[in-house]
Each structure stands twice: as C-alpha cells, then as structure tokens.
TILOBA-950199 format. One record per residue: x, y, z of N, C-alpha, C in turn; residue number from 1. Coordinates in nm, 2 decimals, always signed. Last residue first. Example, Ala and Ser with C-alpha at 12.3 -4.5 7.8 and 13.67 -1.06 7.14 Angstrom:
2
+1.28_-0.22_+0.71_+1.37_-0.11_+0.71_+1.29_+0.00_+0.79_2
+1.32_-0.57_+0.78_+1.23_-0.45_+0.78_+1.32_-0.33_+0.78_1
// end
This chain:
129
+9.82_+10.37_+13.14_+9.88_+10.26_+13.21_+9.79_+10.14_+13.20_129
+9.87_+10.54_+12.84_+9.77_+10.50_+12.93_+9.83_+10.37_+13.01_128
+10.13_+10.78_+12.79_+10.08_+10.65_+12.77_+9.98_+10.61_+12.88_127
+10.25_+11.03_+12.85_+10.11_+11.03_+12.81_+10.05_+10.89_+12.77_126
+10.51_+11.05_+12.91_+10.42_+11.04_+13.02_+10.28_+11.03_+12.98_125
+10.66_+10.85_+12.65_+10.67_+10.95_+12.75_+10.57_+10.94_+12.86_124
+10.66_+10.62_+12.50_+10.55_+10.72_+12.47_+10.56_+10.84_+12.57_123
+10.87_+10.38_+12.35_+10.85_+10.49_+12.45_+10.74_+10.59_+12.41_122
+10.83_+10.05_+12.31_+10.81_+10.17_+12.24_+10.78_+10.28_+12.35_121
+10.99_+9.74_+12.28_+10.94_+9.84_+12.37_+10.94_+9.98_+12.30_120
+10.91_+9.44_+12.14_+10.95_+9.58_+12.11_+10.90_+9.67_+12.21_119
+10.98_+9.12_+12.05_+10.94_+9.20_+12.16_+11.00_+9.34_+12.13_118
+10.88_+8.85_+11.87_+10.94_+8.98_+11.86_+10.89_+9.06_+11.98_117
+10.93_+8.51_+11.81_+10.87_+8.61_+11.90_+10.95_+8.74_+11.88_116
+10.86_+8.20_+11.66_+10.92_+8.33_+11.65_+10.85_+8.43_+11.74_115
+10.72_+7.95_+11.66_+10.80_+7.99_+11.78_+10.87_+8.13_+11.77_114
+10.55_+7.88_+11.47_+10.69_+7.84_+11.45_+10.78_+7.89_+11.56_113
+10.35_+8.17_+11.45_+10.36_+8.02_+11.45_+10.50_+7.99_+11.42_112
+10.44_+8.45_+11.66_+10.40_+8.39_+11.53_+10.41_+8.24_+11.54_111
+10.37_+8.72_+11.87_+10.41_+8.58_+11.86_+10.36_+8.52_+11.73_110
+10.47_+9.03_+11.97_+10.41_+8.96_+11.86_+10.46_+8.82_+11.86_109
+10.41_+9.30_+12.19_+10.47_+9.17_+12.17_+10.39_+9.10_+12.06_108
+10.49_+9.62_+12.30_+10.40_+9.54_+12.21_+10.48_+9.41_+12.18_107
+10.47_+9.83_+12.56_+10.55_+9.72_+12.51_+10.45_+9.64_+12.43_106
+10.51_+10.17_+12.63_+10.41_+10.07_+12.58_+10.50_+9.96_+12.52_105
+10.59_+10.35_+12.91_+10.65_+10.27_+12.80_+10.54_+10.17_+12.76_104
+10.49_+10.48_+13.13_+10.51_+10.56_+13.01_+10.58_+10.48_+12.89_103
+10.49_+10.26_+13.33_+10.57_+10.39_+13.35_+10.60_+10.46_+13.21_102
+10.38_+10.04_+13.10_+10.43_+10.05_+13.24_+10.52_+10.17_+13.24_101
+10.14_+9.85_+12.92_+10.21_+9.98_+12.94_+10.26_+9.98_+13.09_100
+10.12_+9.61_+12.66_+10.11_+9.65_+12.80_+10.18_+9.78_+12.81_99
+9.98_+9.40_+12.41_+10.04_+9.53_+12.44_+10.01_+9.56_+12.59_98
+10.00_+9.14_+12.16_+9.97_+9.19_+12.30_+10.04_+9.32_+12.33_97
+9.92_+8.91_+11.91_+9.96_+9.05_+11.95_+9.91_+9.08_+12.09_96
+9.96_+8.58_+11.98_+9.96_+8.68_+11.87_+10.01_+8.81_+11.92_95
+9.74_+8.36_+12.13_+9.86_+8.44_+12.15_+9.85_+8.55_+12.04_94
+9.51_+8.23_+12.06_+9.52_+8.28_+12.20_+9.64_+8.36_+12.22_93
+9.67_+8.04_+11.81_+9.55_+8.07_+11.88_+9.57_+8.12_+12.02_92
+9.95_+8.21_+11.66_+9.90_+8.10_+11.73_+9.77_+8.13_+11.80_91
+9.93_+8.36_+11.34_+9.94_+8.37_+11.48_+9.89_+8.25_+11.55_90
+9.92_+8.39_+11.05_+10.00_+8.28_+11.12_+10.03_+8.30_+11.26_89
+9.95_+8.74_+10.95_+9.88_+8.61_+10.97_+9.97_+8.51_+11.04_88
+9.91_+9.09_+10.96_+10.00_+8.97_+10.98_+9.91_+8.85_+11.00_87
+9.72_+9.27_+10.87_+9.86_+9.30_+10.86_+9.95_+9.18_+10.87_86
+9.42_+9.32_+10.70_+9.50_+9.22_+10.77_+9.65_+9.26_+10.75_85
+9.24_+9.62_+10.74_+9.33_+9.54_+10.66_+9.39_+9.44_+10.76_84
+8.99_+9.86_+10.70_+9.03_+9.75_+10.78_+9.12_+9.66_+10.69_83
+9.00_+10.22_+10.70_+9.00_+10.09_+10.63_+9.05_+9.98_+10.72_82
+8.81_+10.51_+10.77_+8.89_+10.40_+10.81_+8.88_+10.28_+10.72_81
+8.80_+10.79_+10.53_+8.73_+10.69_+10.61_+8.82_+10.57_+10.65_80
+9.08_+11.02_+10.55_+8.97_+10.94_+10.48_+8.91_+10.84_+10.57_79
+9.29_+11.17_+10.62_+9.17_+11.18_+10.70_+9.05_+11.11_+10.64_78
+9.60_+10.99_+10.60_+9.50_+11.07_+10.55_+9.38_+11.08_+10.65_77
+9.94_+10.98_+10.69_+9.81_+10.94_+10.72_+9.71_+11.04_+10.66_76
+10.19_+10.97_+10.43_+10.13_+11.04_+10.54_+9.99_+10.98_+10.57_75
+10.32_+10.86_+10.21_+10.34_+10.80_+10.34_+10.28_+10.87_+10.46_74
+10.26_+10.96_+9.97_+10.38_+11.01_+10.03_+10.41_+10.96_+10.17_73
+10.02_+10.86_+9.90_+10.13_+10.81_+9.83_+10.27_+10.86_+9.89_72
+9.86_+10.81_+10.23_+9.87_+10.86_+10.09_+10.00_+10.81_+10.03_71
+9.70_+10.55_+10.42_+9.82_+10.64_+10.40_+9.81_+10.69_+10.25_70
+9.39_+10.55_+10.60_+9.49_+10.50_+10.50_+9.60_+10.60_+10.49_69
+9.28_+10.52_+10.94_+9.30_+10.60_+10.82_+9.41_+10.54_+10.73_68
+9.19_+10.19_+11.05_+9.22_+10.33_+11.07_+9.24_+10.40_+10.94_67
+9.27_+9.88_+11.17_+9.16_+9.96_+11.12_+9.19_+10.10_+11.15_66
+9.43_+9.58_+11.14_+9.45_+9.72_+11.16_+9.33_+9.79_+11.10_65
+9.47_+9.26_+11.28_+9.39_+9.35_+11.19_+9.43_+9.49_+11.23_64
+9.64_+8.96_+11.27_+9.64_+9.09_+11.33_+9.57_+9.19_+11.23_63
+9.49_+8.63_+11.29_+9.56_+8.74_+11.22_+9.55_+8.87_+11.31_62
+9.53_+8.27_+11.32_+9.47_+8.40_+11.35_+9.55_+8.51_+11.29_61
+9.60_+8.06_+11.02_+9.58_+8.09_+11.17_+9.51_+8.21_+11.20_60
+9.66_+8.23_+10.72_+9.69_+8.11_+10.80_+9.67_+8.15_+10.95_59
+9.43_+8.33_+10.46_+9.52_+8.36_+10.58_+9.54_+8.24_+10.66_58
+9.24_+8.24_+10.29_+9.38_+8.26_+10.23_+9.48_+8.29_+10.35_57
+8.99_+8.22_+10.40_+9.08_+8.11_+10.41_+9.22_+8.13_+10.35_56
+8.89_+8.51_+10.58_+8.91_+8.45_+10.45_+9.01_+8.33_+10.46_55
+8.89_+8.62_+10.82_+8.76_+8.62_+10.76_+8.77_+8.55_+10.62_54
+9.07_+8.48_+11.10_+9.07_+8.54_+10.97_+8.93_+8.53_+10.91_53
+9.02_+8.56_+11.45_+9.02_+8.47_+11.33_+9.01_+8.54_+11.20_52
+9.24_+8.81_+11.59_+9.13_+8.72_+11.59_+9.13_+8.63_+11.47_51
+9.32_+9.13_+11.72_+9.36_+9.00_+11.67_+9.24_+8.91_+11.67_50
+9.37_+9.48_+11.64_+9.29_+9.37_+11.70_+9.35_+9.24_+11.65_49
+9.41_+9.83_+11.66_+9.47_+9.70_+11.63_+9.40_+9.59_+11.70_48
+9.29_+10.13_+11.53_+9.26_+10.02_+11.62_+9.33_+9.89_+11.57_47
+9.30_+10.47_+11.53_+9.36_+10.35_+11.47_+9.35_+10.24_+11.57_46
+9.12_+10.77_+11.46_+9.15_+10.65_+11.55_+9.20_+10.54_+11.47_45
+9.29_+11.05_+11.30_+9.18_+10.97_+11.34_+9.22_+10.85_+11.43_44
+9.50_+11.23_+11.26_+9.43_+11.18_+11.14_+9.30_+11.10_+11.17_43
+9.60_+11.27_+11.52_+9.54_+11.38_+11.45_+9.46_+11.34_+11.32_42
+9.51_+10.96_+11.69_+9.60_+11.05_+11.63_+9.53_+11.17_+11.56_41
+9.48_+10.73_+11.92_+9.41_+10.84_+11.88_+9.51_+10.94_+11.82_40
+9.49_+10.38_+11.91_+9.57_+10.50_+11.91_+9.48_+10.62_+11.85_39
+9.46_+10.08_+12.08_+9.39_+10.19_+12.01_+9.47_+10.32_+12.02_38
+9.51_+9.73_+12.09_+9.57_+9.86_+12.10_+9.49_+9.96_+12.02_37
+9.33_+9.51_+12.10_+9.46_+9.51_+12.17_+9.51_+9.65_+12.19_36
+9.03_+9.34_+12.09_+9.09_+9.47_+12.07_+9.22_+9.48_+12.16_35
+8.97_+9.05_+11.93_+9.01_+9.10_+12.06_+9.08_+9.23_+12.03_34
+8.67_+8.99_+11.74_+8.81_+9.02_+11.75_+8.84_+9.07_+11.88_33
+8.40_+8.96_+11.72_+8.48_+8.84_+11.71_+8.63_+8.86_+11.72_32
+8.35_+9.28_+11.59_+8.29_+9.16_+11.64_+8.38_+9.04_+11.61_31
+8.45_+9.51_+11.47_+8.52_+9.45_+11.58_+8.47_+9.32_+11.64_30
+8.50_+9.68_+11.19_+8.42_+9.56_+11.23_+8.50_+9.50_+11.34_29
+8.50_+10.03_+11.20_+8.58_+9.91_+11.21_+8.49_+9.79_+11.26_28
+8.38_+10.28_+11.19_+8.33_+10.18_+11.10_+8.41_+10.05_+11.10_27
+8.48_+10.34_+11.52_+8.41_+10.39_+11.40_+8.35_+10.28_+11.32_26
+8.59_+10.30_+11.75_+8.66_+10.23_+11.64_+8.58_+10.27_+11.51_25
+8.45_+10.39_+11.96_+8.54_+10.49_+11.90_+8.61_+10.42_+11.78_24
+8.32_+10.17_+12.05_+8.24_+10.26_+11.98_+8.33_+10.37_+11.91_23
+8.52_+10.04_+12.20_+8.48_+9.98_+12.07_+8.40_+10.08_+11.99_22
+8.77_+10.17_+12.37_+8.63_+10.20_+12.34_+8.59_+10.15_+12.20_21
+9.00_+10.01_+12.58_+8.96_+10.05_+12.44_+8.81_+10.06_+12.43_20
+9.06_+9.91_+12.82_+9.04_+10.05_+12.82_+9.00_+10.10_+12.68_19
+9.12_+9.64_+12.78_+8.99_+9.67_+12.83_+8.96_+9.82_+12.83_18
+9.39_+9.71_+12.57_+9.30_+9.61_+12.62_+9.16_+9.66_+12.66_17
+9.48_+10.06_+12.58_+9.52_+9.92_+12.58_+9.40_+9.83_+12.63_16
+9.52_+10.37_+12.42_+9.44_+10.28_+12.50_+9.48_+10.14_+12.48_15
+9.67_+10.68_+12.39_+9.69_+10.54_+12.37_+9.60_+10.46_+12.47_14
+9.67_+10.99_+12.22_+9.62_+10.91_+12.33_+9.64_+10.77_+12.29_13
+9.81_+11.09_+12.01_+9.78_+11.18_+12.12_+9.74_+11.11_+12.25_12
+10.06_+10.93_+11.81_+9.93_+10.93_+11.88_+9.93_+11.03_+11.99_11
+10.29_+10.90_+11.68_+10.21_+11.01_+11.64_+10.08_+11.03_+11.73_10
+10.40_+10.68_+11.79_+10.47_+10.80_+11.81_+10.39_+10.92_+11.77_9
+10.23_+10.49_+11.69_+10.23_+10.51_+11.83_+10.30_+10.65_+11.86_8
+10.30_+10.48_+11.42_+10.17_+10.53_+11.46_+10.16_+10.56_+11.61_7
+10.56_+10.37_+11.45_+10.54_+10.50_+11.39_+10.41_+10.56_+11.42_6
+10.50_+10.12_+11.57_+10.59_+10.22_+11.63_+10.57_+10.36_+11.58_5
+10.35_+10.00_+11.37_+10.29_+10.03_+11.50_+10.37_+10.13_+11.58_4
+10.54_+9.98_+11.17_+10.42_+10.06_+11.15_+10.35_+10.09_+11.28_3
+10.73_+9.81_+11.29_+10.77_+9.95_+11.25_+10.64_+10.04_+11.23_2
+10.59_+9.58_+11.30_+10.62_+9.64_+11.43_+10.66_+9.79_+11.40_1
// end
C-alpha cells in the first residue's frame, strides 16, 4: 500500500477500472488480468492489475504491477516497464480495488484469511472520478 501511495502522489494522471487504456500499458501483459489502477507519471505509465498467477509458487490470485523499475536510490527510472507480482493470496474476485470520489482515490486490498486494508489516498483535484 505504501508503494501505491508513493506512486499515486507522483502521478500526473490517474485512471481507474474501465477508464484504463490497455494500449497505454505498453509492454505489460494484460491478458487475463483485471486492470484496476493506472498512473501516468513523469517516468512512465504504471499499471496495477489483479488476476491469476502465472506460476504455481503464488497462492491464489495476485496483484501485478507493471511499470518503470526503481534505481538503487529509490527513484523511478525511465527504463522499459517490468511486470512483477507484488502480493499473492487474494480471494477470487476480490483482492485489489480502487475508487475515486471528490479527488480522493481509495484503494482496498483483501487477502485470504479475512484481512482487509483500506487506505484513502488524497490526489487533490486531478484524480479521475
């Protein structure tokens, strides 16, 4: 959630759900994944999605992040996007969700075992409703 918060604060534009442009995800493999959150930052497009894992080492559904990598100092690079699993053990059909209301993007994460994290992240007036 802290990674999403930091990237959201750097974003120039935020898109949620159906407003996400799959073609802007660049080299991100989006087939079979539900696009949840897309951020357009100075370093490039960052796309968060949820869906089935591509490898049996992951439990349940997973949250994927596709976007520029970070350098050794913790800054986003302008290198080619990388796709990585961030979180596993999501319940089918639940997991990561994002909604926007009056300039606040709310990101919800559900994990197996009933744990739920709700985080409201302010984006001012530039959040996409």
